[in-house]
C-alpha positions, 0 to 999 in steps of 0.5 A, spaced: 888 404 201 882 407 199 881 408 207 886 413 207 885 417 201 880 422 204 883 423 211 890 424 207 887 429 202 884 433 207 890 434 212 894 436 206 889 441 204 889 444 211 896 444 212 897 447 205 892 453 207 896 454 213 902 454 209 899 459 204 896 463 210 903 463 213 906 466 207 901 471 205 901 474 212 907 472 217 913 472 212 916 478 210 917 481 203 925 480 204 926 475 209 933 474 212 937 468 214 933 468 221 927 466 216 930 459 214 928 455 220 921 457 220 920 456 212 923 449 213 918 447 219 912 450 215 914 446 209 915 440 213 908 441 216 905 442 209 908 435 207 907 431 213 900 428 211 903 426 204 909 423 208 904 419 212 900 417 207 906 414 203 908 410 209 901 407 210 901 405 203 908 402 203 907 398 209 900 395 207 904 393 201 909 390 205 904 386 209 901 383 202 
């Protein structure tokens, strides 16, 4: 598990920064319904490293 902590944390910080930049510069102040899909995609991209890390940890515990 110690091998995946830093890559997952680094990827999470990077995707969170990208999501924050998207929210600050690309997202309008009063979004309409057409912004739902991009918002969900940005949230999924930001959460992807955490989901990857969870899958790796659970898969490793199953192997034991």
